[in-house]
N, CA, C and O atoms as a GROMACS GRO file, in nm:
protein
  256
    1MET      N    1  11.839  10.632   9.422
    1MET     CA    2  11.742  10.608   9.546
    1MET      C    3  11.726  10.521   9.636
    1MET      O    4  11.692  10.402   9.634
    2ASP      N    5  11.763  10.617   9.744
    2ASP     CA    6  11.716  10.477   9.876
    2ASP      C    7  11.616  10.470   9.925
    2ASP      O    8  11.623  10.520  10.037
    3ASN      N    9  11.484  10.422   9.895
    3ASN     CA   10  11.408  10.396   9.997
    3ASN      C   11  11.330  10.276  10.057
    3ASN      O   12  11.220  10.273  10.114
    4GLY      N   13  11.406  10.190  10.033
    4GLY     CA   14  11.420  10.006  10.050
    4GLY      C   15  11.449  10.020  10.188
    4GLY      O   16  11.501  10.121  10.236
    5LYS      N   17  11.407   9.890  10.272
    5LYS     CA   18  11.518   9.848  10.376
    5LYS      C   19  11.630   9.761  10.366
    5LYS      O   20  11.655   9.717  10.253
    6TRP      N   21  11.698   9.729  10.455
    6TRP     CA   22  11.838   9.645  10.422
    6TRP      C   23  11.799   9.537  10.549
    6TRP      O   24  11.772   9.553  10.668
    7THR      N   25  11.807   9.456  10.487
    7THR     CA   26  11.804   9.326  10.564
    7THR      C   27  11.922   9.191  10.552
    7THR      O   28  11.913   9.126  10.448
    8HIS      N   29  12.002   9.158  10.625
    8HIS     CA   30  12.135   9.070  10.585
    8HIS      C   31  12.229   9.121  10.500
    8HIS      O   32  12.284   9.058  10.410
    9ASP      N   33  12.252   9.276  10.539
    9ASP     CA   34  12.330   9.362  10.426
    9ASP      C   35  12.271   9.365  10.325
    9ASP      O   36  12.355   9.391  10.238
   10ARG      N   37  12.115   9.345  10.253
   10ARG     CA   38  12.091   9.365  10.158
   10ARG      C   39  11.998   9.478  10.092
   10ARG      O   40  11.894   9.465  10.157
   11LEU      N   41  11.981   9.562  10.016
   11LEU     CA   42  11.876   9.658  10.020
   11LEU      C   43  11.726   9.546   9.942
   11LEU      O   44  11.731   9.469   9.845
   12VAL      N   45  11.624   9.576  10.020
   12VAL     CA   46  11.503   9.515   9.967
   12VAL      C   47  11.425   9.623   9.946
   12VAL      O   48  11.425   9.716  10.026
   13ALA      N   49  11.345   9.622   9.828
   13ALA     CA   50  11.269   9.734   9.756
   13ALA      C   51  11.154   9.659   9.640
   13ALA      O   52  11.171   9.558   9.571
   14VAL      N   53  11.064   9.727   9.647
   14VAL     CA   54  10.960   9.701   9.565
   14VAL      C   55  10.988   9.813   9.424
   14VAL      O   56  10.990   9.936   9.424
   15CYS      N   57  11.013   9.701   9.290
   15CYS     CA   58  11.080   9.761   9.182
   15CYS      C   59  10.959   9.811   9.095
   15CYS      O   60  10.859   9.744   9.116
   16HIS      N   61  10.944   9.904   9.011
   16HIS     CA   62  10.838   9.923   8.922
   16HIS      C   63  10.876   9.986   8.815
   16HIS      O   64  10.949  10.084   8.828
   17LEU      N   65  10.833   9.943   8.683
   17LEU     CA   66  10.857   9.984   8.549
   17LEU      C   67  10.741   9.980   8.468
   17LEU      O   68  10.665   9.887   8.442
   18ASN      N   69  10.743  10.122   8.429
   18ASN     CA   70  10.574  10.185   8.352
   18ASN      C   71  10.461  10.142   8.456
   18ASN      O   72  10.355  10.098   8.411
   19GLY      N   73  10.477  10.152   8.578
   19GLY     CA   74  10.354  10.126   8.684
   19GLY      C   75  10.328   9.978   8.721
   19GLY      O   76  10.237   9.943   8.797
   20GLU      N   77  10.422   9.889   8.656
   20GLU     CA   78  10.405   9.738   8.717
   20GLU      C   79  10.512   9.725   8.790
   20GLU      O   80  10.620   9.782   8.799
   21ASP      N   81  10.433   9.597   8.867
   21ASP     CA   82  10.605   9.589   9.010
   21ASP      C   83  10.623   9.454   8.918
   21ASP      O   84  10.557   9.366   8.862
   22ILE      N   85  10.729   9.488   8.939
   22ILE     CA   86  10.831   9.393   8.889
   22ILE      C   87  10.855   9.255   8.937
   22ILE      O   88  10.908   9.167   8.870
   23GLY      N   89  10.806   9.241   9.078
   23GLY     CA   90  10.853   9.135   9.154
   23GLY      C   91  10.709   9.048   9.135
   23GLY      O   92  10.699   8.926   9.143
   24ARG      N   93  10.590   9.151   9.106
   24ARG     CA   94  10.482   9.066   9.101
   24ARG      C   95  10.467   8.972   8.920
   24ARG      O   96  10.428   8.858   8.894
   25LEU      N   97  10.507   9.059   8.850
   25LEU     CA   98  10.534   8.945   8.721
   25LEU      C   99  10.616   8.835   8.697
   25LEU      O  100  10.585   8.735   8.633
   26ILE      N  101  10.746   8.864   8.766
   26ILE     CA  102  10.861   8.741   8.792
   26ILE      C  103  10.786   8.650   8.847
   26ILE      O  104  10.803   8.542   8.791
   27VAL      N  105  10.686   8.645   8.958
   27VAL     CA  106  10.625   8.524   9.062
   27VAL      C  107  10.523   8.490   8.963
   27VAL      O  108  10.511   8.370   8.941
   28ALA      N  109  10.427   8.592   8.881
   28ALA     CA  110  10.296   8.526   8.813
   28ALA      C  111  10.405   8.476   8.682
   28ALA      O  112  10.361   8.379   8.621
   29ALA      N  113  10.479   8.504   8.654
   29ALA     CA  114  10.564   8.406   8.544
   29ALA      C  115  10.591   8.272   8.552
   29ALA      O  116  10.611   8.177   8.476
   30GLY      N  117  10.583   8.298   8.698
   30GLY     CA  118  10.625   8.089   8.745
   30GLY      C  119  10.791   8.088   8.757
   30GLY      O  120  10.854   7.983   8.753
   31LEU      N  121  10.855   8.222   8.772
   31LEU     CA  122  10.962   8.209   8.748
   31LEU      C  123  11.032   8.252   8.879
   31LEU      O  124  11.153   8.274   8.874
   32ALA      N  125  10.962   8.265   9.001
   32ALA     CA  126  11.014   8.299   9.149
   32ALA      C  127  10.854   8.242   9.220
   32ALA      O  128  10.744   8.201   9.183
   33ARG      N  129  10.940   8.277   9.359
   33ARG     CA  130  10.806   8.215   9.435
   33ARG      C  131  10.777   8.366   9.538
   33ARG      O  132  10.867   8.450   9.533
   34ASP      N  133  10.683   8.391   9.608
   34ASP     CA  134  10.604   8.474   9.705
   34ASP      C  135  10.678   8.438   9.810
   34ASP      O  136  10.633   8.336   9.861
   35CYS      N  137  10.817   8.499   9.886
   35CYS     CA  138  10.868   8.450   9.993
   35CYS      C  139  10.767   8.569  10.097
   35CYS      O  140  10.792   8.689  10.094
   36PRO      N  141  10.674   8.519  10.170
   36PRO     CA  142  10.592   8.589  10.275
   36PRO      C  143  10.643   8.667  10.390
   36PRO      O  144  10.620   8.782  10.428
   37ARG      N  145  10.753   8.527  10.454
   37ARG     CA  146  10.838   8.612  10.535
   37ARG      C  147  10.893   8.729  10.519
   37ARG      O  148  10.920   8.793  10.620
   38PHE      N  149  10.927   8.790  10.369
   38PHE     CA  150  10.996   8.862  10.423
   38PHE      C  151  10.869   8.966  10.292
   38PHE      O  152  10.924   9.075  10.280
   39SER      N  153  10.778   8.966  10.232
   39SER     CA  154  10.743   9.018  10.128
   39SER      C  155  10.644   9.033  10.226
   39SER      O  156  10.643   9.154  10.245
   40GLY      N  157  10.541   8.970  10.315
   40GLY     CA  158  10.424   9.004  10.418
   40GLY      C  159  10.319   8.956  10.300
   40GLY      O  160  10.209   9.009  10.282
   41GLY      N  161  10.374   8.847  10.223
   41GLY     CA  162  10.255   8.848  10.129
   41GLY      C  163  10.204   8.924  10.030
   41GLY      O  164  10.094   8.917   9.976
   42ARG      N  165  10.301   9.001  10.011
   42ARG     CA  166  10.281   9.100   9.868
   42ARG      C  167  10.226   9.056   9.731
   42ARG      O  168  10.153   9.118   9.654
   43TYR      N  169  10.285   8.923   9.718
   43TYR     CA  170  10.218   8.846   9.615
   43TYR      C  171  10.163   8.689   9.601
   43TYR      O  172  10.166   8.620   9.499
   44THR      N  173  10.116   8.658   9.722
   44THR     CA  174  10.036   8.564   9.722
   44THR      C  175   9.950   8.509   9.612
   44THR      O  176   9.947   8.390   9.579
   45GLY      N  177   9.875   8.616   9.555
   45GLY     CA  178   9.789   8.630   9.479
   45GLY      C  179   9.844   8.540   9.330
   45GLY      O  180   9.790   8.452   9.263
   46ALA      N  181   9.997   8.620   9.315
   46ALA     CA  182  10.019   8.618   9.190
   46ALA      C  183  10.125   8.468   9.208
   46ALA      O  184  10.220   8.476   9.130
   47ASP      N  185  10.126   8.350   9.286
   47ASP     CA  186  10.221   8.266   9.307
   47ASP      C  187  10.171   8.126   9.267
   47ASP      O  188  10.232   8.020   9.285
   48THR      N  189  10.022   8.145   9.198
   48THR     CA  190   9.984   8.003   9.195
   48THR      C  191  10.035   7.949   9.056
   48THR      O  192   9.994   7.835   9.036
   49ALA      N  193  10.079   7.977   9.000
   49ALA     CA  194  10.175   7.919   8.891
   49ALA      C  195  10.322   7.851   8.931
   49ALA      O  196  10.369   7.740   8.906
   50ALA      N  197  10.372   7.966   9.005
   50ALA     CA  198  10.477   7.953   9.071
   50ALA      C  199  10.501   7.820   9.145
   50ALA      O  200  10.581   7.728   9.126
   51ARG      N  201  10.398   7.843   9.240
   51ARG     CA  202  10.365   7.736   9.365
   51ARG      C  203  10.397   7.565   9.307
   51ARG      O  204  10.475   7.481   9.352
   52ARG      N  205  10.299   7.560   9.187
   52ARG     CA  206  10.332   7.448   9.111
   52ARG      C  207  10.453   7.384   9.064
   52ARG      O  208  10.486   7.266   9.079
   53ALA      N  209  10.534   7.507   8.988
   53ALA     CA  210  10.657   7.440   8.971
   53ALA      C  211  10.796   7.463   9.044
   53ALA      O  212  10.896   7.394   9.026
   54LEU      N  213  10.787   7.546   9.111
   54LEU     CA  214  10.923   7.569   9.209
   54LEU      C  215  10.896   7.542   9.404
   54LEU      O  216  10.806   7.574   9.481
   55PRO      N  217  11.001   7.481   9.416
   55PRO     CA  218  10.993   7.451   9.578
   55PRO      C  219  10.958   7.541   9.654
   55PRO      O  220  10.981   7.656   9.618
   56PHE      N  221  10.913   7.526   9.739
   56PHE     CA  222  10.914   7.659   9.862
   56PHE      C  223  11.051   7.632   9.976
   56PHE      O  224  11.063   7.538  10.054
   57PRO      N  225  11.125   7.722   9.959
   57PRO     CA  226  11.215   7.749  10.052
   57PRO      C  227  11.178   7.777  10.193
   57PRO      O  228  11.118   7.881  10.222
   58ARG      N  229  11.220   7.666  10.306
   58ARG     CA  230  11.178   7.673  10.427
   58ARG      C  231  11.222   7.817  10.476
   58ARG      O  232  11.150   7.870  10.560
   59HIS      N  233  11.319   7.874  10.438
   59HIS     CA  234  11.376   8.044  10.505
   59HIS      C  235  11.250   8.142  10.471
   59HIS      O  236  11.235   8.246  10.535
   60CYS      N  237  11.176   8.110  10.384
   60CYS     CA  238  11.026   8.167  10.305
   60CYS      C  239  10.933   8.166  10.413
   60CYS      O  240  10.874   8.271  10.442
   61LYS      N  241  10.908   8.041  10.488
   61LYS     CA  242  10.788   8.072  10.569
   61LYS      C  243  10.811   8.142  10.686
   61LYS      O  244  10.922   8.153  10.740
   62ARG      N  245  10.689   8.197  10.732
   62ARG     CA  246  10.629   8.281  10.832
   62ARG      C  247  10.687   8.246  10.942
   62ARG      O  248  10.674   8.125  10.961
   63LYS      N  249  10.770   8.324  11.056
   63LYS     CA  250  10.840   8.269  11.175
   63LYS      C  251  10.696   8.284  11.277
   63LYS      O  252  10.638   8.392  11.278
   64GLU      N  253  10.646   8.177  11.357
   64GLU     CA  254  10.488   8.195  11.394
   64GLU      C  255  10.528   8.274  11.503
   64GLU      O  256  10.443   8.323  11.577
   0.00000   0.00000   0.00000
């Protein structure tokens, strides 16, 4: 099923397993960062632990 968006020749979508947003779980576990430029800030609330442990890529900052 293709219901996501294409960006830079890659499919971008939100994935769920048993009703849980997998991206939110990964960000909350500190294994990834929310990239608000592409997520629209979807995982900002889950990003607290990851923010302290991982660097924030420049390409993730929102364009003004």
